[in-house]
Biopython code that builds the backbone (N, CA, C, O; Angstrom):
import numpy as np
from Bio.PDB.StructureBuilder import StructureBuilder

atoms = [
    (1, "MET", "N", (-18.949, 1.642, -44.911)),
    (1, "MET", "CA", (-18.692, 1.619, -43.497)),
    (1, "MET", "C", (-17.297, 2.163, -43.274)),
    (1, "MET", "O", (-16.355, 1.768, -43.960)),
    (2, "SER", "N", (-17.162, 3.053, -42.333)),
    (2, "SER", "CA", (-15.846, 3.576, -41.994)),
    (2, "SER", "C", (-15.417, 3.002, -40.658)),
    (2, "SER", "O", (-16.251, 2.585, -39.854)),
    (3, "ALA", "N", (-14.127, 2.981, -40.426)),
    (3, "ALA", "CA", (-13.613, 2.461, -39.156)),
    (3, "ALA", "C", (-12.434, 3.301, -38.721)),
    (3, "ALA", "O", (-11.610, 3.719, -39.534)),
    (4, "ARG", "N", (-12.367, 3.539, -37.427)),
    (4, "ARG", "CA", (-11.218, 4.211, -36.847)),
    (4, "ARG", "C", (-10.374, 3.165, -36.166)),
    (4, "ARG", "O", (-10.891, 2.177, -35.645)),
    (5, "GLU", "N", (-9.085, 3.379, -36.171)),
    (5, "GLU", "CA", (-8.183, 2.478, -35.467)),
    (5, "GLU", "C", (-8.544, 2.535, -33.984)),
    (5, "GLU", "O", (-8.720, 3.631, -33.453)),
    (6, "PRO", "N", (-8.660, 1.400, -33.296)),
    (6, "PRO", "CA", (-9.030, 1.439, -31.882)),
    (6, "PRO", "C", (-7.998, 2.191, -31.068)),
    (6, "PRO", "O", (-6.794, 2.018, -31.256)),
    (7, "SER", "N", (-8.476, 3.020, -30.166)),
    (7, "SER", "CA", (-7.578, 3.828, -29.354)),
    (7, "SER", "C", (-7.223, 3.140, -28.054)),
    (7, "SER", "O", (-6.426, 3.663, -27.275)),
    (8, "GLN", "N", (-7.798, 1.981, -27.808)),
    (8, "GLN", "CA", (-7.519, 1.294, -26.560)),
    (8, "GLN", "C", (-7.406, -0.195, -26.807)),
    (8, "GLN", "O", (-8.030, -0.737, -27.719)),
    (9, "ARG", "N", (-6.615, -0.840, -25.996)),
    (9, "ARG", "CA", (-6.482, -2.291, -26.034)),
    (9, "ARG", "C", (-6.823, -2.797, -24.654)),
    (9, "ARG", "O", (-6.512, -2.160, -23.648)),
    (10, "LEU", "N", (-7.459, -3.938, -24.614)),
    (10, "LEU", "CA", (-7.787, -4.555, -23.346)),
    (10, "LEU", "C", (-6.743, -5.611, -23.042)),
    (10, "LEU", "O", (-6.524, -6.500, -23.866)),
    (11, "ASP", "N", (-6.096, -5.548, -21.900)),
    (11, "ASP", "CA", (-5.135, -6.550, -21.451)),
    (11, "ASP", "C", (-3.946, -6.723, -22.384)),
    (11, "ASP", "O", (-3.381, -7.815, -22.452)),
    (12, "GLY", "N", (-3.550, -5.683, -23.104)),
    (12, "GLY", "CA", (-2.336, -5.760, -23.907)),
    (12, "GLY", "C", (-2.583, -6.136, -25.351)),
    (12, "GLY", "O", (-3.707, -6.445, -25.750)),
    (13, "ALA", "N", (-1.510, -6.105, -26.130)),
    (13, "ALA", "CA", (-1.583, -6.383, -27.563)),
    (13, "ALA", "C", (-2.062, -7.815, -27.814)),
    (13, "ALA", "O", (-1.710, -8.743, -27.087)),
    (14, "GLY", "N", (-2.874, -7.965, -28.862)),
    (14, "GLY", "CA", (-3.342, -9.280, -29.249)),
    (14, "GLY", "C", (-4.526, -9.791, -28.447)),
    (14, "GLY", "O", (-5.051, -10.862, -28.751)),
    (15, "SER", "N", (-4.953, -9.069, -27.449)),
    (15, "SER", "CA", (-6.078, -9.515, -26.642)),
    (15, "SER", "C", (-7.388, -9.106, -27.314)),
    (15, "SER", "O", (-7.397, -8.427, -28.341)),
    (16, "LEU", "N", (-8.487, -9.535, -26.708)),
    (16, "LEU", "CA", (-9.789, -9.189, -27.252)),
    (16, "LEU", "C", (-10.104, -7.725, -27.004)),
    (16, "LEU", "O", (-9.724, -7.146, -25.986)),
    (17, "GLN", "N", (-10.810, -7.144, -27.963)),
    (17, "GLN", "CA", (-11.230, -5.750, -27.890)),
    (17, "GLN", "C", (-12.722, -5.677, -28.141)),
    (17, "GLN", "O", (-13.275, -6.477, -28.897)),
    (18, "VAL", "N", (-13.372, -4.716, -27.505)),
    (18, "VAL", "CA", (-14.793, -4.487, -27.731)),
    (18, "VAL", "C", (-14.934, -3.363, -28.757)),
    (18, "VAL", "O", (-14.355, -2.286, -28.612)),
    (19, "PHE", "N", (-15.712, -3.643, -29.783)),
    (19, "PHE", "CA", (-16.003, -2.666, -30.826)),
    (19, "PHE", "C", (-17.491, -2.364, -30.821)),
    (19, "PHE", "O", (-18.303, -3.158, -30.348)),
    (20, "VAL", "N", (-17.829, -1.199, -31.357)),
    (20, "VAL", "CA", (-19.228, -0.782, -31.452)),
    (20, "VAL", "C", (-19.536, -0.437, -32.901)),
    (20, "VAL", "O", (-18.767, 0.247, -33.578)),
    (21, "LEU", "N", (-20.675, -0.925, -33.353)),
    (21, "LEU", "CA", (-21.208, -0.552, -34.645)),
    (21, "LEU", "C", (-22.195, 0.583, -34.402)),
    (21, "LEU", "O", (-23.206, 0.407, -33.723)),
    (22, "ASP", "N", (-21.889, 1.743, -34.963)),
    (22, "ASP", "CA", (-22.798, 2.886, -34.903)),
    (22, "ASP", "C", (-23.649, 2.864, -36.158)),
    (22, "ASP", "O", (-23.131, 2.735, -37.266)),
    (23, "ILE", "N", (-24.954, 2.989, -35.983)),
    (23, "ILE", "CA", (-25.864, 3.088, -37.118)),
    (23, "ILE", "C", (-26.565, 4.427, -37.005)),
    (23, "ILE", "O", (-27.212, 4.721, -36.000)),
    (24, "ASP", "N", (-26.429, 5.231, -38.042)),
    (24, "ASP", "CA", (-26.967, 6.597, -38.052)),
    (24, "ASP", "C", (-26.474, 7.381, -36.832)),
    (24, "ASP", "O", (-27.242, 8.076, -36.168)),
    (25, "ARG", "N", (-25.178, 7.250, -36.558)),
    (25, "ARG", "CA", (-24.476, 7.942, -35.469)),
    (25, "ARG", "C", (-24.966, 7.540, -34.075)),
    (25, "ARG", "O", (-24.712, 8.244, -33.097)),
    (26, "LYS", "N", (-25.662, 6.420, -33.989)),
    (26, "LYS", "CA", (-26.159, 5.938, -32.697)),
    (26, "LYS", "C", (-25.452, 4.636, -32.356)),
    (26, "LYS", "O", (-25.499, 3.688, -33.140)),
    (27, "PRO", "N", (-24.785, 4.568, -31.177)),
    (27, "PRO", "CA", (-24.174, 3.304, -30.766)),
    (27, "PRO", "C", (-25.250, 2.226, -30.708)),
    (27, "PRO", "O", (-26.218, 2.352, -29.959)),
    (28, "THR", "N", (-25.083, 1.166, -31.498)),
    (28, "THR", "CA", (-26.156, 0.194, -31.678)),
    (28, "THR", "C", (-25.790, -1.205, -31.215)),
    (28, "THR", "O", (-26.578, -1.847, -30.520)),
    (29, "LEU", "N", (-24.619, -1.689, -31.584)),
    (29, "LEU", "CA", (-24.255, -3.077, -31.337)),
    (29, "LEU", "C", (-22.807, -3.162, -30.879)),
    (29, "LEU", "O", (-21.913, -2.623, -31.531)),
    (30, "ALA", "N", (-22.573, -3.840, -29.755)),
    (30, "ALA", "CA", (-21.213, -4.038, -29.238)),
    (30, "ALA", "C", (-20.848, -5.512, -29.357)),
    (30, "ALA", "O", (-21.691, -6.388, -29.168)),
    (31, "PHE", "N", (-19.586, -5.775, -29.673)),
    (31, "PHE", "CA", (-19.099, -7.151, -29.772)),
    (31, "PHE", "C", (-17.598, -7.159, -29.522)),
    (31, "PHE", "O", (-16.934, -6.126, -29.608)),
    (32, "GLU", "N", (-17.074, -8.344, -29.211)),
    (32, "GLU", "CA", (-15.674, -8.489, -28.838)),
    (32, "GLU", "C", (-14.952, -9.379, -29.840)),
    (32, "GLU", "O", (-15.410, -10.476, -30.161)),
    (33, "VAL", "N", (-13.811, -8.885, -30.330)),
    (33, "VAL", "CA", (-12.996, -9.616, -31.306)),
    (33, "VAL", "C", (-11.518, -9.342, -31.035)),
    (33, "VAL", "O", (-11.175, -8.578, -30.133)),
    (34, "THR", "N", (-10.649, -9.971, -31.822)),
    (34, "THR", "CA", (-9.211, -9.813, -31.603)),
    (34, "THR", "C", (-8.646, -8.531, -32.195)),
    (34, "THR", "O", (-7.536, -8.137, -31.835)),
    (35, "GLY", "N", (-9.357, -7.881, -33.073)),
    (35, "GLY", "CA", (-8.838, -6.644, -33.647)),
    (35, "GLY", "C", (-9.746, -6.079, -34.718)),
    (35, "GLY", "O", (-10.819, -6.610, -35.005)),
    (36, "LEU", "N", (-9.283, -4.984, -35.301)),
    (36, "LEU", "CA", (-10.072, -4.249, -36.281)),
    (36, "LEU", "C", (-10.412, -5.094, -37.509)),
    (36, "LEU", "O", (-11.529, -5.012, -38.019)),
    (37, "ALA", "N", (-9.472, -5.899, -37.987)),
    (37, "ALA", "CA", (-9.742, -6.728, -39.173)),
    (37, "ALA", "C", (-10.896, -7.694, -38.920)),
    (37, "ALA", "O", (-11.766, -7.865, -39.774)),
    (38, "GLU", "N", (-10.902, -8.322, -37.751)),
    (38, "GLU", "CA", (-11.992, -9.247, -37.425)),
    (38, "GLU", "C", (-13.308, -8.486, -37.244)),
    (38, "GLU", "O", (-14.364, -8.983, -37.636)),
    (39, "ALA", "N", (-13.257, -7.297, -36.659)),
    (39, "ALA", "CA", (-14.463, -6.477, -36.493)),
    (39, "ALA", "C", (-15.051, -6.112, -37.854)),
    (39, "ALA", "O", (-16.266, -6.168, -38.049)),
    (40, "ARG", "N", (-14.189, -5.743, -38.784)),
    (40, "ARG", "CA", (-14.664, -5.418, -40.136)),
    (40, "ARG", "C", (-15.299, -6.636, -40.796)),
    (40, "ARG", "O", (-16.315, -6.519, -41.482)),
    (41, "GLU", "N", (-14.697, -7.808, -40.588)),
    (41, "GLU", "CA", (-15.236, -9.047, -41.161)),
    (41, "GLU", "C", (-16.651, -9.312, -40.647)),
    (41, "GLU", "O", (-17.543, -9.651, -41.425)),
    (42, "ILE", "N", (-16.853, -9.160, -39.347)),
    (42, "ILE", "CA", (-18.184, -9.351, -38.764)),
    (42, "ILE", "C", (-19.171, -8.365, -39.373)),
    (42, "ILE", "O", (-20.305, -8.729, -39.687)),
    (43, "CYS", "N", (-18.749, -7.134, -39.539)),
    (43, "CYS", "CA", (-19.643, -6.098, -40.068)),
    (43, "CYS", "C", (-19.976, -6.299, -41.541)),
    (43, "CYS", "O", (-20.904, -5.671, -42.050)),
    (44, "ARG", "N", (-19.246, -7.153, -42.228)),
    (44, "ARG", "CA", (-19.552, -7.467, -43.627)),
    (44, "ARG", "C", (-20.489, -8.672, -43.757)),
    (44, "ARG", "O", (-20.888, -9.022, -44.868)),
    (45, "ASP", "N", (-20.838, -9.296, -42.661)),
    (45, "ASP", "CA", (-21.654, -10.503, -42.690)),
    (45, "ASP", "C", (-23.081, -10.193, -43.162)),
    (45, "ASP", "O", (-23.786, -9.391, -42.549)),
    (46, "ALA", "N", (-23.488, -10.826, -44.239)),
    (46, "ALA", "CA", (-24.811, -10.575, -44.824)),
    (46, "ALA", "C", (-25.936, -10.948, -43.866)),
    (46, "ALA", "O", (-26.953, -10.255, -43.813)),
    (47, "ASP", "N", (-25.772, -12.027, -43.112)),
    (47, "ASP", "CA", (-26.811, -12.429, -42.161)),
    (47, "ASP", "C", (-27.014, -11.367, -41.076)),
    (47, "ASP", "O", (-28.144, -11.113, -40.658)),
    (48, "LEU", "N", (-25.927, -10.752, -40.624)),
    (48, "LEU", "CA", (-26.036, -9.683, -39.625)),
    (48, "LEU", "C", (-26.874, -8.541, -40.181)),
    (48, "LEU", "O", (-27.751, -8.022, -39.491)),
    (49, "TRP", "N", (-26.607, -8.144, -41.431)),
    (49, "TRP", "CA", (-27.346, -7.018, -42.012)),
    (49, "TRP", "C", (-28.811, -7.370, -42.250)),
    (49, "TRP", "O", (-29.685, -6.514, -42.122)),
    (50, "THR", "N", (-29.077, -8.618, -42.593)),
    (50, "THR", "CA", (-30.466, -9.052, -42.747)),
    (50, "THR", "C", (-31.192, -8.935, -41.406)),
    (50, "THR", "O", (-32.318, -8.443, -41.339)),
    (51, "ASP", "N", (-30.534, -9.394, -40.345)),
    (51, "ASP", "CA", (-31.131, -9.303, -39.008)),
    (51, "ASP", "C", (-31.341, -7.852, -38.595)),
    (51, "ASP", "O", (-32.408, -7.505, -38.087)),
    (52, "LEU", "N", (-30.347, -7.005, -38.803)),
    (52, "LEU", "CA", (-30.470, -5.597, -38.406)),
    (52, "LEU", "C", (-31.575, -4.889, -39.177)),
    (52, "LEU", "O", (-32.263, -4.030, -38.627)),
    (53, "ALA", "N", (-31.748, -5.239, -40.435)),
    (53, "ALA", "CA", (-32.805, -4.623, -41.244)),
    (53, "ALA", "C", (-34.189, -5.072, -40.788)),
    (53, "ALA", "O", (-35.167, -4.339, -40.938)),
    (54, "ALA", "N", (-34.268, -6.279, -40.230)),
    (54, "ALA", "CA", (-35.563, -6.824, -39.807)),
    (54, "ALA", "C", (-35.975, -6.337, -38.413)),
    (54, "ALA", "O", (-37.162, -6.343, -38.088)),
    (55, "LEU", "N", (-35.016, -5.918, -37.592)),
    (55, "LEU", "CA", (-35.311, -5.475, -36.228)),
    (55, "LEU", "C", (-35.749, -4.018, -36.206)),
    (55, "LEU", "O", (-35.359, -3.221, -37.060)),
    (56, "THR", "N", (-36.577, -3.684, -35.203)),
    (56, "THR", "CA", (-36.999, -2.301, -35.018)),
    (56, "THR", "C", (-36.738, -1.851, -33.592)),
    (56, "THR", "O", (-36.662, -2.662, -32.669)),
    (57, "SER", "N", (-36.604, -0.554, -33.432)),
    (57, "SER", "CA", (-36.466, 0.087, -32.126)),
    (57, "SER", "C", (-37.474, 1.231, -32.090)),
    (57, "SER", "O", (-37.379, 2.174, -32.876)),
    (58, "ASP", "N", (-38.430, 1.147, -31.186)),
    (58, "ASP", "CA", (-39.532, 2.113, -31.121)),
    (58, "ASP", "C", (-40.239, 2.230, -32.470)),
    (58, "ASP", "O", (-40.643, 3.318, -32.879)),
    (59, "GLY", "N", (-40.383, 1.083, -33.159)),
    (59, "GLY", "CA", (-41.104, 1.036, -34.423)),
    (59, "GLY", "C", (-40.299, 1.445, -35.642)),
    (59, "GLY", "O", (-40.813, 1.389, -36.759)),
    (60, "VAL", "N", (-39.052, 1.854, -35.460)),
    (60, "VAL", "CA", (-38.204, 2.306, -36.565)),
    (60, "VAL", "C", (-37.175, 1.214, -36.868)),
    (60, "VAL", "O", (-36.564, 0.679, -35.943)),
    (61, "PRO", "N", (-36.972, 0.873, -38.142)),
    (61, "PRO", "CA", (-35.961, -0.133, -38.462)),
    (61, "PRO", "C", (-34.590, 0.252, -37.884)),
    (61, "PRO", "O", (-34.186, 1.413, -37.952)),
    (62, "VAL", "N", (-33.897, -0.712, -37.328)),
    (62, "VAL", "CA", (-32.577, -0.464, -36.749)),
    (62, "VAL", "C", (-31.606, -0.009, -37.827)),
    (62, "VAL", "O", (-30.774, 0.869, -37.597)),
    (63, "CYS", "N", (-31.719, -0.610, -38.999)),
    (63, "CYS", "CA", (-30.814, -0.281, -40.101)),
    (63, "CYS", "C", (-31.596, -0.262, -41.395)),
    (63, "CYS", "O", (-32.129, -1.287, -41.820)),
    (64, "GLY", "N", (-31.666, 0.889, -42.017)),
    (64, "GLY", "CA", (-32.374, 1.020, -43.283)),
    (64, "GLY", "C", (-31.400, 1.062, -44.447)),
    (64, "GLY", "O", (-30.187, 1.082, -44.242)),
    (65, "PRO", "N", (-31.918, 1.076, -45.657)),
    (65, "PRO", "CA", (-31.050, 1.063, -46.839)),
    (65, "PRO", "C", (-30.159, 2.304, -46.955)),
    (65, "PRO", "O", (-29.119, 2.249, -47.612)),
    (66, "ASN", "N", (-30.541, 3.409, -46.337)),
    (66, "ASN", "CA", (-29.751, 4.637, -46.421)),
    (66, "ASN", "C", (-29.042, 4.971, -45.110)),
    (66, "ASN", "O", (-28.585, 6.098, -44.920)),
    (67, "SER", "N", (-28.952, 4.006, -44.215)),
    (67, "SER", "CA", (-28.315, 4.254, -42.920)),
    (67, "SER", "C", (-26.822, 4.527, -43.083)),
    (67, "SER", "O", (-26.159, 3.985, -43.968)),
    (68, "THR", "N", (-26.316, 5.388, -42.197)),
    (68, "THR", "CA", (-24.890, 5.685, -42.116)),
    (68, "THR", "C", (-24.290, 4.736, -41.093)),
    (68, "THR", "O", (-24.803, 4.611, -39.981)),
    (69, "LEU", "N", (-23.197, 4.061, -41.466)),
    (69, "LEU", "CA", (-22.587, 3.058, -40.608)),
    (69, "LEU", "C", (-21.182, 3.480, -40.198)),
    (69, "LEU", "O", (-20.453, 4.098, -40.974)),
    (70, "GLY", "N", (-20.813, 3.136, -38.965)),
    (70, "GLY", "CA", (-19.473, 3.402, -38.476)),
    (70, "GLY", "C", (-19.041, 2.317, -37.515)),
    (70, "GLY", "O", (-19.851, 1.794, -36.750)),
    (71, "LEU", "N", (-17.772, 1.981, -37.554)),
    (71, "LEU", "CA", (-17.203, 0.975, -36.666)),
    (71, "LEU", "C", (-16.095, 1.639, -35.871)),
    (71, "LEU", "O", (-15.256, 2.343, -36.433)),
    (72, "ARG", "N", (-16.090, 1.413, -34.545)),
    (72, "ARG", "CA", (-15.096, 2.061, -33.694)),
    (72, "ARG", "C", (-14.862, 1.249, -32.434)),
    (72, "ARG", "O", (-15.639, 0.356, -32.094)),
    (73, "ALA", "N", (-13.771, 1.579, -31.746)),
    (73, "ALA", "CA", (-13.508, 0.975, -30.446)),
    (73, "ALA", "C", (-14.563, 1.472, -29.467)),
    (73, "ALA", "O", (-14.994, 2.623, -29.538)),
    (74, "ALA", "N", (-14.975, 0.602, -28.558)),
    (74, "ALA", "CA", (-15.993, 0.959, -27.562)),
    (74, "ALA", "C", (-15.407, 1.907, -26.518)),
    (74, "ALA", "O", (-14.212, 1.874, -26.226)),
    (75, "THR", "N", (-16.269, 2.741, -25.971)),
    (75, "THR", "CA", (-15.886, 3.597, -24.847)),
    (75, "THR", "C", (-15.855, 2.750, -23.578)),
    (75, "THR", "O", (-16.404, 1.648, -23.570)),
    (76, "PRO", "N", (-15.232, 3.230, -22.512)),
    (76, "PRO", "CA", (-15.256, 2.465, -21.252)),
    (76, "PRO", "C", (-16.671, 2.135, -20.776)),
    (76, "PRO", "O", (-16.903, 1.047, -20.248)),
    (77, "GLU", "N", (-17.616, 3.055, -20.955)),
    (77, "GLU", "CA", (-18.990, 2.804, -20.533)),
    (77, "GLU", "C", (-19.624, 1.701, -21.382)),
    (77, "GLU", "O", (-20.343, 0.848, -20.861)),
    (78, "GLU", "N", (-19.358, 1.721, -22.680)),
    (78, "GLU", "CA", (-19.901, 0.684, -23.563)),
    (78, "GLU", "C", (-19.271, -0.677, -23.255)),
    (78, "GLU", "O", (-19.942, -1.705, -23.331)),
    (79, "ILE", "N", (-17.991, -0.681, -22.910)),
    (79, "ILE", "CA", (-17.323, -1.923, -22.520)),
    (79, "ILE", "C", (-17.973, -2.487, -21.264)),
    (79, "ILE", "O", (-18.202, -3.693, -21.173)),
    (80, "ALA", "N", (-18.273, -1.625, -20.297)),
    (80, "ALA", "CA", (-18.919, -2.071, -19.063)),
    (80, "ALA", "C", (-20.289, -2.673, -19.343)),
    (80, "ALA", "O", (-20.641, -3.700, -18.761)),
    (81, "VAL", "N", (-21.064, -2.053, -20.222)),
    (81, "VAL", "CA", (-22.383, -2.582, -20.579)),
    (81, "VAL", "C", (-22.220, -3.933, -21.278)),
    (81, "VAL", "O", (-22.956, -4.877, -20.991)),
    (82, "PHE", "N", (-21.260, -4.021, -22.189)),
    (82, "PHE", "CA", (-21.013, -5.280, -22.888)),
    (82, "PHE", "C", (-20.646, -6.384, -21.899)),
    (82, "PHE", "O", (-21.211, -7.476, -21.953)),
    (83, "ARG", "N", (-19.719, -6.111, -21.010)),
    (83, "ARG", "CA", (-19.285, -7.115, -20.027)),
    (83, "ARG", "C", (-20.456, -7.552, -19.138)),
    (83, "ARG", "O", (-20.601, -8.734, -18.827)),
    (84, "HIS", "N", (-21.274, -6.598, -18.742)),
    (84, "HIS", "CA", (-22.455, -6.889, -17.918)),
    (84, "HIS", "C", (-23.382, -7.860, -18.655)),
    (84, "HIS", "O", (-23.876, -8.820, -18.064)),
    (85, "ALA", "N", (-23.613, -7.607, -19.939)),
    (85, "ALA", "CA", (-24.493, -8.476, -20.730)),
    (85, "ALA", "C", (-23.887, -9.868, -20.907)),
    (85, "ALA", "O", (-24.595, -10.871, -20.821)),
    (86, "VAL", "N", (-22.586, -9.927, -21.151)),
    (86, "VAL", "CA", (-21.919, -11.221, -21.349)),
    (86, "VAL", "C", (-22.025, -12.079, -20.091)),
    (86, "VAL", "O", (-22.234, -13.290, -20.170)),
    (87, "GLU", "N", (-21.882, -11.445, -18.942)),
    (87, "GLU", "CA", (-21.981, -12.183, -17.678)),
    (87, "GLU", "C", (-23.353, -12.821, -17.500)),
    (87, "GLU", "O", (-23.471, -13.851, -16.837)),
    (88, "ARG", "N", (-24.380, -12.230, -18.073)),
    (88, "ARG", "CA", (-25.742, -12.706, -17.889)),
    (88, "ARG", "C", (-26.254, -13.551, -19.056)),
    (88, "ARG", "O", (-27.340, -14.127, -18.981)),
    (89, "ALA", "N", (-25.477, -13.622, -20.124)),
    (89, "ALA", "CA", (-25.903, -14.383, -21.298)),
    (89, "ALA", "C", (-25.708, -15.880, -21.065)),
    (89, "ALA", "O", (-24.774, -16.286, -20.374)),
    (90, "PRO", "N", (-26.588, -16.699, -21.640)),
    (90, "PRO", "CA", (-26.394, -18.150, -21.533)),
    (90, "PRO", "C", (-25.099, -18.566, -22.235)),
    (90, "PRO", "O", (-24.660, -17.914, -23.182)),
    (91, "ALA", "N", (-24.504, -19.640, -21.767)),
    (91, "ALA", "CA", (-23.273, -20.142, -22.366)),
    (91, "ALA", "C", (-23.516, -20.493, -23.839)),
    (91, "ALA", "O", (-24.553, -21.050, -24.198)),
    (92, "SER", "N", (-22.536, -20.153, -24.677)),
    (92, "SER", "CA", (-22.656, -20.402, -26.110)),
    (92, "SER", "C", (-21.272, -20.451, -26.731)),
    (92, "SER", "O", (-20.333, -19.828, -26.236)),
    (93, "ASP", "N", (-21.158, -21.196, -27.818)),
    (93, "ASP", "CA", (-19.920, -21.230, -28.583)),
    (93, "ASP", "C", (-19.863, -20.078, -29.585)),
    (93, "ASP", "O", (-18.824, -19.830, -30.196)),
    (94, "GLN", "N", (-20.972, -19.383, -29.747)),
    (94, "GLN", "CA", (-21.051, -18.277, -30.695)),
    (94, "GLN", "C", (-20.590, -16.978, -30.040)),
    (94, "GLN", "O", (-20.691, -16.833, -28.821)),
    (95, "PRO", "N", (-20.087, -16.033, -30.834)),
    (95, "PRO", "CA", (-19.704, -14.734, -30.274)),
    (95, "PRO", "C", (-20.920, -14.029, -29.680)),
    (95, "PRO", "O", (-22.034, -14.147, -30.191)),
    (96, "THR", "N", (-20.691, -13.306, -28.611)),
    (96, "THR", "CA", (-21.764, -12.550, -27.985)),
    (96, "THR", "C", (-21.786, -11.140, -28.554)),
    (96, "THR", "O", (-20.753, -10.475, -28.640)),
    (97, "MET", "N", (-22.971, -10.693, -28.940)),
    (97, "MET", "CA", (-23.187, -9.324, -29.395)),
    (97, "MET", "C", (-24.239, -8.725, -28.493)),
    (97, "MET", "O", (-25.203, -9.394, -28.122)),
    (98, "THR", "N", (-24.060, -7.482, -28.143)),
    (98, "THR", "CA", (-24.965, -6.804, -27.233)),
    (98, "THR", "C", (-25.537, -5.564, -27.911)),
    (98, "THR", "O", (-24.793, -4.721, -28.412)),
    (99, "PHE", "N", (-26.851, -5.460, -27.924)),
    (99, "PHE", "CA", (-27.465, -4.238, -28.431)),
    (99, "PHE", "C", (-27.338, -3.152, -27.376)),
    (99, "PHE", "O", (-27.531, -3.396, -26.184)),
    (100, "LEU", "N", (-27.017, -1.966, -27.826)),
    (100, "LEU", "CA", (-26.902, -0.810, -26.941)),
    (100, "LEU", "C", (-28.138, 0.068, -27.042)),
    (100, "LEU", "O", (-28.194, 1.151, -26.459)),
    (101, "ILE", "N", (-29.120, -0.404, -27.781)),
    (101, "ILE", "CA", (-30.402, 0.288, -27.941)),
    (101, "ILE", "C", (-31.517, -0.687, -27.585)),
    (101, "ILE", "O", (-31.302, -1.897, -27.515)),
    (102, "LYS", "N", (-32.691, -0.152, -27.363)),
    (102, "LYS", "CA", (-33.868, -0.980, -27.115)),
    (102, "LYS", "C", (-34.296, -1.612, -28.434)),
    (102, "LYS", "O", (-34.386, -0.938, -29.461)),
    (103, "ILE", "N", (-34.555, -2.904, -28.392)),
    (103, "ILE", "CA", (-35.046, -3.626, -29.572)),
    (103, "ILE", "C", (-36.491, -4.029, -29.283)),
    (103, "ILE", "O", (-36.779, -4.650, -28.260)),
    (104, "ASP", "N", (-37.386, -3.674, -30.188)),
    (104, "ASP", "CA", (-38.799, -4.007, -30.008)),
    (104, "ASP", "C", (-38.982, -5.517, -29.889)),
    (104, "ASP", "O", (-38.363, -6.287, -30.623)),
    (105, "GLY", "N", (-39.838, -5.929, -28.957)),
    (105, "GLY", "CA", (-40.150, -7.337, -28.782)),
    (105, "GLY", "C", (-39.138, -8.109, -27.965)),
    (105, "GLY", "O", (-39.289, -9.317, -27.784)),
    (106, "VAL", "N", (-38.104, -7.439, -27.464)),
    (106, "VAL", "CA", (-37.088, -8.096, -26.645)),
    (106, "VAL", "C", (-37.154, -7.504, -25.253)),
    (106, "VAL", "O", (-37.025, -6.293, -25.077)),
    (107, "MET", "N", (-37.355, -8.359, -24.267)),
    (107, "MET", "CA", (-37.415, -7.891, -22.889)),
    (107, "MET", "C", (-36.012, -7.907, -22.293)),
    (107, "MET", "O", (-35.331, -8.933, -22.304)),
    (108, "VAL", "N", (-35.593, -6.765, -21.777)),
    (108, "VAL", "CA", (-34.280, -6.648, -21.143)),
    (108, "VAL", "C", (-34.482, -6.530, -19.650)),
    (108, "VAL", "O", (-35.190, -5.644, -19.173)),
    (109, "VAL", "N", (-33.855, -7.430, -18.919)),
    (109, "VAL", "CA", (-33.994, -7.407, -17.470)),
    (109, "VAL", "C", (-32.993, -6.454, -16.847)),
    (109, "VAL", "O", (-33.334, -5.699, -15.936)),
    (110, "THR", "N", (-31.755, -6.481, -17.334)),
    (110, "THR", "CA", (-30.722, -5.573, -16.844)),
    (110, "THR", "C", (-30.070, -4.909, -18.032)),
    (110, "THR", "O", (-29.698, -5.588, -18.990)),
    (111, "ALA", "N", (-29.923, -3.596, -17.995)),
    (111, "ALA", "CA", (-29.395, -2.892, -19.137)),
    (111, "ALA", "C", (-28.075, -2.202, -18.879)),
    (111, "ALA", "O", (-27.447, -1.719, -19.821)),
    (112, "GLY", "N", (-27.634, -2.138, -17.641)),
    (112, "GLY", "CA", (-26.382, -1.457, -17.361)),
    (112, "GLY", "C", (-25.637, -2.127, -16.253)),
    (112, "GLY", "O", (-26.227, -2.890, -15.488)),
    (113, "PRO", "N", (-24.339, -1.866, -16.136)),
    (113, "PRO", "CA", (-23.539, -2.546, -15.124)),
    (113, "PRO", "C", (-23.896, -2.153, -13.699)),
    (113, "PRO", "O", (-23.534, -2.852, -12.753)),
    (114, "GLU", "N", (-24.603, -1.041, -13.539)),
    (114, "GLU", "CA", (-24.952, -0.607, -12.188)),
    (114, "GLU", "C", (-26.172, -1.327, -11.629)),
    (114, "GLU", "O", (-26.496, -1.160, -10.453)),
    (115, "ARG", "N", (-26.856, -2.123, -12.447)),
    (115, "ARG", "CA", (-28.050, -2.832, -11.988)),
    (115, "ARG", "C", (-27.783, -4.322, -11.915)),
    (115, "ARG", "O", (-27.033, -4.863, -12.728)),
    (116, "ASP", "N", (-28.391, -4.987, -10.947)),
    (116, "ASP", "CA", (-28.333, -6.447, -10.856)),
    (116, "ASP", "C", (-29.709, -7.024, -10.730)),
    (116, "ASP", "O", (-29.862, -8.242, -10.641)),
]
sb = StructureBuilder()
sb.init_structure("model")
sb.init_model(0)
sb.init_chain("A")
sb.init_seg("    ")
for serial, (resi, resn, name, xyz) in enumerate(atoms, 1):
    if name == "N":
        sb.init_residue(resn, " ", resi, " ")
    sb.init_atom(name, np.array(xyz, "f"), 0.0, 1.0, " ", f" {name:<3s}", serial, name[0])
structure = sb.get_structure()
C-alpha cells in the first residue's frame, strides 16, 4: 500500500482528516482520522481486509488478492460525501467508514451531499 502525504488539513493542524482508500485506482472507502499514521494503521487491520475481500460491487470482489491499493487525502467532493453519510449514520462509538462505491446487498438511500 502506498500513501501520499495529505495535501489538506481540516480545521488546522492536529484536527481530523478524511482519507480515502483506493482499490485498483478506484476511490472505495473514506474514513476520518487524526493523520496519516492513524490512516495507515486502519489500512493494516486484518478484519478490514477480510471484510473488503468478502464484499462485492456489481458481482466483482471489492478487493482481490492482486488488487492495487493506495491511501490518500480525500478530495473536497469525497469529504462532502463522507460528511453527508456521517450525518445520516446511527450514533456509534466506532469510527465511521463510508463506501464510495456501490456494495451489493446494501441499500443506499442517499449517496451524495446534494440529496436529502
